N, C-alpha and C positions, 0 to 999 in steps of 0.2 A: 624518501630514499635515504638509506644508511650510507655514510661516507665510505669511500674506498680510495686507497692510494693508488691511482692509476699509474704513477711513475714506477711502481713495483712490477708492472706488467710490460714495461718497455724493454723487452729482451727477445732475442731469437730463442727458439725451442732448444737448440743445442747449447746456447749460452746458459739457459736456465738449468740444464742438466749439469754443466760445468760448475755453476754456482752451488747447486745442491751437493755435488761431490766435495767441494771445498768446505761447505758448512757442516756436513754430516760425517765426513771422513771418506777418503777415496777408497779405502779397503772395506768399507761397510757392504755386506751382501744385500743387494736390493732388487735382484731380478732372478726368477726361477720358474721352471715349468715342470711338467710331469717326468722329464728326464732326470730331475733332481740334481742338476749341476749348477748351483747358484753362481751368479756373476756379481762382483762388486762394481762400484761406480767406475773404477779405473779399468776393470775388465770390459765393461760395456763400452766405454769410450774407445779403448784400443780396438775392440772388435768392430766398432762402427767405422773407425779410420781404415782398418785393414780391408773390410768389405767395400766400403765406400770408394776407396782408391781404385778398386777393380771396376766397380760400376761406372765411375767417372770416365774410364777409358772408352766406353761405348755410348755415353750420353753427354749432353751439353749442360752447362750451368743454366739454371732456370727452367730446364726441361721438366715436363710433367711425366713422371715415371710411375706406371701402375704397379701396385703391390697386391698380389692375390695369395695371401697366407693366413693361417689361423692365428689365434691368440697363442703366442709361444715366444720363447726367448729369440728364436730366429726371426719372427715377425717384428719384434721390438728392435732388435739390432738392425734389421733392414731399414726400418723407419728412420732411425738415427743416422745410419750410414748415408742415406740420401741427404739428410740435413747437413751433415759434416761437409758435404761438397756442393751445397747450394742447389740441389735438385728438389722438386716439389712432389711429395708422395701423393698419388691418387689411389685411394683405398677402394678396391673392387669388392662388391658384395657378390660372392660366388654362389649365393642362394637365390639370386635375383632372376636367373634364367638367361639363356643365350641372347635373346633380343635386347633385354635391358643392359647386359654387359657390353654388347657391341655398341649400343647407343651411348653408353657412358664413355667408352674409349674414343668414339668419334667426337663426342661433344668436347672432351678434354684435350683432343689432339694427341692422344697417347701413341707413341711409337714403340715403346718397350714395356713388356709385362714381366715382372719378377715373381717367380713362384718356385715350387720345389717338387721334384719327382715323387718324394714320399707323400706329400700332401695330395697331389693329383691322384696317386694310386689309392690312398686310403679313402679319399673323398669320391672316388670314381668320377672324376671330373674331365675325362678324356674328351667328351663331346664339346665341353666349354673350350678346352685348349684348341681343338680342331677349328672351332669357329674363330677364336682370337688370332690364330696363326694366319688366317687369311687377310688380316689387316694390321697386325703388329708383329714384332719380334719377341717371341716368348723365350725368356732366359731362365734356366734352372740354376738355383743358388748352389746346389751341390757341385755343379760343374765349375761355377765361379770360384768356390772355396778351394777346389783342387788346384787352382792356378796360383794360390797365395803361397809365395815362397819366402825364403829367409830375408830377402831384401824388404819385402812387404811387412814382415813381422818386426824387423828392426825399425822401419819407418813408423809403424803403429805404436811401438814402444816409446819412441821419441815424441810422437804426437800425444800419447797418453800422459806423458810428463808435462808437456807444454801445449795443452789443447787449444788455448786461445790463439796461440801463434800459428797453429796448423789449420784450424778450421776456416772455412770460407765465411767471411763476415756477411751477415744478412741484416737488413733493416727490419725492425719489429713489424712494420706495415706490409712487408712482402708476404706472398702466399705461403702459409705453413703446411697446409694440407688441402686436398680437394676430396670431399666426401659426396655421397649421393643420397638424397632423401629416401626414406624407406619405401615409398611407392604404395603406402596403405590405401590411398584413394586415387591413384593414377600413375602416370609415368614418372620415374625418379627425376629430380633436378640436381644439377651440379652445384654444390655449395663451396665457395672459397672462404676458408678461415685463415686469417693472418696469424703470424707467430704470436703477436700480442693478444689476439683473441683467445688462443689456447692457453697461454701463460696466465692471462687475466682471469679466466674462468677457474683455473686451479687456485689462484690466490684468493678469489672471491669465496670459494668453498671453504678454504682453510681459515678465512676470517670468520665465516659463519658458524663453522663447527670446529671446536678445538681438536686437533689431531695429534696423536702420540707417535713420535718417530719409531717407537718400538713395535708398533702394530704391523701385522701382515695383512695385506689386501688380497683377497682371492677373487680373481676375475675370470669367469667362464664365458663372458660375453665377447662377441667378435670385435676385433679392432677395426673392421670396416665400418662399424657402427660407432657413432660419436660418444655414446655412453661408455662403451667398452674402451675406446681410445683415450678420452680425456679422464673419465672417472676411474676406470680400472687400470690405467697404465701411467699416464702422465702425472696425475695428481699424486699417487704414492711416490713415484720417482723424484718429483720436484720437492716433496715434503719429507723425504728421508725414510719412507716406509717401504718394506719389501713388497714388490708386486709379483704375486704368483699367478702365472698365466695358464689357463686351461683351454684346450682347443674347441670345445663344444659344450653349450649349456644343456644339450639333449641327453648327456650321459647321466641319467637320473640316479642310477645305483652306484656309480663310481665316485661322484662328486662329494656326497656327505662324508664317507670315510677319509677322503683326501683333505677335506676342510679340517677334520680333527687332526690328521697326521701333520699337517703344515702349521698347526696352531694358529689358524687364521682368526683375526679379530673382526674383520669387515668382509662381508660377502656382497657382491653385486649380482642382482637378479631382477627378474620381472615377477609379477604376481603368479603367472602360470608356472614358472620354473621353481620358485621358492615353495609353492604349494606342493609340487611334485617331490622336491627334495625332502620336505618335511614328512611326507607320507612314507617315503622309502627309508629314511634315516633311522638308525638306532638312537635311543634317547641321549646318549653321550656324544653323538657325532656332530651336532650343531650347538650343543649347550655352551661351548666355549666361546661362541661369537659375542662380541661387544654390541654390534648392531648389524642389521642388513639394510642396504640401500636398494630401493625398488623404483624403477622408472619404466617408461614406455607404455604402461597400461595401468588402469586403476587397480589399487590393492583392495581386495574384497575383505569384508569384515570376517568372513569365515577363515581367511588366511591368517589374519591377525590372531584370531582365537586359537587356531590350530597350533601356531608357533608357541604361544603362551602356555597352552595346556601340555604340550609335549616336551618343551625345552626350557620353560621358565620365562622370566620377564626380559626377553630379548626384543628391543624395539625394532619394528619394521618401519624404516624411515621412508615414507613415500615422497618422491620428488617429482619435478616437472621440468621439462626442457624441450629443446628443438635443435635439430642439426644446425640451423641457422644461428643458434645462440651458444654454440661451442660445448656443451648443450645446456648447462644447468641455468635455469631461471629462478627456481625456488626449490627448497627442500626442507623437510622437517628436521628437528634437532633431537638428539638423544634426551636432552633435558626439557624439551618442549615439543612433544610429538602429538599433534592434534589429528586424530583419526577423521577421515572424511575430507581432509584438506591435502594439498600437495606441498604444504610448508610455507615458510616465509621467503619473500623475495631476497635474493642475495644482495650484499652491499654493492653499491654502484649501479644498480639497475633502476632505471626510471620507468614507471608504468603509467599508462593511461587507458581508460575504458571508453569505447565508442558505443553508443546505444544501438541495440538491434531491435528492429520493429517486432513487436509481439512477444518479446522476452524481457519481462520486468525483473528487477533485482540483480541485474548484472549487465555486462557489456562485453564487446569484443576487445580482447587484450592486445595492446601494442606495447612493445618494450624497446628501450634504448640503453646502451651502456658499452663498456669496453670489450665485452664478449660477443657483441653482435657482428655477424659476418661482414666480410668485405663486399660480398654480393653473390648473385647467381651467375654462373657461366653462360655466356651467349654463344650461339652456334659459330660466330665469327672469331671466337677465342677471347673476346673481351669480357668484362665483368659489369653487371648491372648492380650498382650499390643500392641499398635500401634508402628510400626517399627520406631525407632529413635525418638519417641514422636510425629510423624507427622500423622495427620488424613487426609486421602484422602476423600474429600467431594463428589467426583463424579460429581461436578458441574463445568461447563465451565463459566468462568467469565472474565470480564476485570477489571483492577484496575487503579485508577487514582494515580498521584504522591503523593497525600495526603491520600491515603488509602481508598478511597470510592469505593464500590463494585457494579458492575452491573452484574446481572445474564444473561448469554446468553442461558443457558439451561443445562440439565444434560447430561453427556456423553451418557447414555443409552436413552436420549430423543433427539437423532439425528438420522436421516435416511439418507441412501446413495441412492439418486435418480438419475439415469442416471450418476453415477460417481461423483455426487456433494453432499456435506454434507448439509442437510437441518435441521434447528432447528424446532422440533415439538412445542416448546414453542413459537417461532416466528409465526408459523402457527396458534396457538391458539390466539395469539395477533391480527392477521388479523381478525379473526372471532369476537373477542371482540370489535374491532374498528367498524366493520360494524353493529353488533347487540349488543350494549353495555348492554342492559337490560336482556340478556339471558346468559345461562351457556354453555360453550363449552370445549371440550377436543379433542385432536388429538393423534392418535396412528399410528404406521407404520405396514405394513404387507409385506411379501415377494411378489415379482412381477417377473414373468419369463422374462419380457422384460427389465425393468428398474432397477432390483435389489431389490428395495423396492418402495412401494407407500404409500402415507399418506392419512389417512381417518379422516374426521371430524365427531365427534359425538356431537349433539347439541339438546337443547330443543326448538330451534326456529322452529316452525312448517312449515314455508314457506321458509326455508333456501334453497338457490340455489347457484350454483358455480359462476354465472355471477357477482353478486355484490362483491364477494371476488376478482375476477380477476380485476374488475374495480378499487377497492380500492388499490390493489397491484400495478397496473400501476400508479395510482395517486401519491403514495408515493415513487415510485421507488423501490419497493420490487421485488425480483426475482419471476417470475411466477411459477417457479418450487416449490416454497414454498406454493402454493395455493392447498388445497386439492381438488381433482377432484371427490372424492366419499364422499357423505354426508349421514349419518345415523341419523334419527330423533328419539328421545326418549322422554318419559314423563319427566324424570329427570336424571341428571348426577349423577352417584353413588359417594357418598363421605364417607370418614372415619369419625369416631367419633371426630376427630381433625379438621374437616373441609376441609382436603385435598381431592383432587380427588382420588378415588380408581381405580388406573389403572389396577389392577388385575381383578376386577369386570368388568371394561370397556372392557378389552381385551376379556372376555368371551362373552359380548354382541356383539362385532364386529364379533367374530368367528361364533356365532350362526346366525347372520344376513347374513354373507357371505355364509354360508352353505345353508341357505334357498334360497338364490339368485342363487346358483350354479345349 
């Protein structure tokens, strides 16, 4: 484990913003979105006090207040407005569906949801609002802002000049945000991250990768997802870099020219999205990037090669994390980018591997450190902390002597076929190698003869088993890892974060097998 100064993380989120303002200059522009009206540190702090004062009038200190907004200046200001007055932001995943959103609000005890008319209209989210209004008070920020008068602006100006005197003091151990896990494999869980968890993770990344305060971070990932919140928003703000927020990673044609226009140095993405941006972009639109940070899913070799061939030697830095870890556990470096790995463990992270029966050469990863969550929300409103401070990632990995991590698969992403453990991730990799331009996912189903069988779901219309078998033989992969059943679909279902939606995928497979029966 590399040493980490945990004292540097003993701060509230709002105090970390104040410290960054003092270090990098209060007038420095550090936040912008597609409206192209950049805010400086002092602008952001004043706006947070002005809005937060109004929100404080209808909420209580310590209350969990839901935020349903896209990645935008408004979304970031709202996040800090809640912190300025000691409220706890609960970031709602508006792509998760009505059932999951209602469950999230119920679990967190949410009474108030902050959103905006413009966002609801553009996102066609009226059904979600109707469902939330039956159990919460939905407040539109346009209406709140209309009530901000001269007295509020004068108060905000004074608070901007003396933010430490005006902000509500909060202990670093208090809840800094409540997020909900992606639900890739089931119902989302409520994760409580403390102020020090969030600040520590930003400091850990900054110690791991040297960052230049002159850089611009381009973040199209949602702030309800911890990668977009910590990596794409808090990290640049705390380290003196401009955070450019964009409301959706799905705008494939709009994002590349905007990356060029904003002179972005760092782009946050997933493999799915960066691959699509690269195909859509003109050669000069991404070539100015210093590097791209990719998380949430494995980066394919084809994506690495596509970027290099079209835009030059721009490193795609694959990283690895979990909501419960604020999120970054490991990430590659621009100066040490090892393809096929998810990078080196961050400073301050202790790791141990537990053996998994039938899977040699690795083990289930457990991690402990200053970025590990306070715990999961309980239905009674309490928090279940991780036992001994250790978070069980559920991932099977191998670790090099210098702390570089290679993902072998998730514990639940292995199948027992004929008595042997088969990685479903490795089966997906076989399909990706044979048809690199397509999307693939593999699931397992019970089998009366072999225990389990593995099934490939793909958008490759002419996919057949024979090319998979031939490739497995050519690289020496076990034939047992080759899916013998293929289901062809128009598209692979994905979550709002870009991850494969294995819950939806399982339903597709179940329906297809019932039809075939």
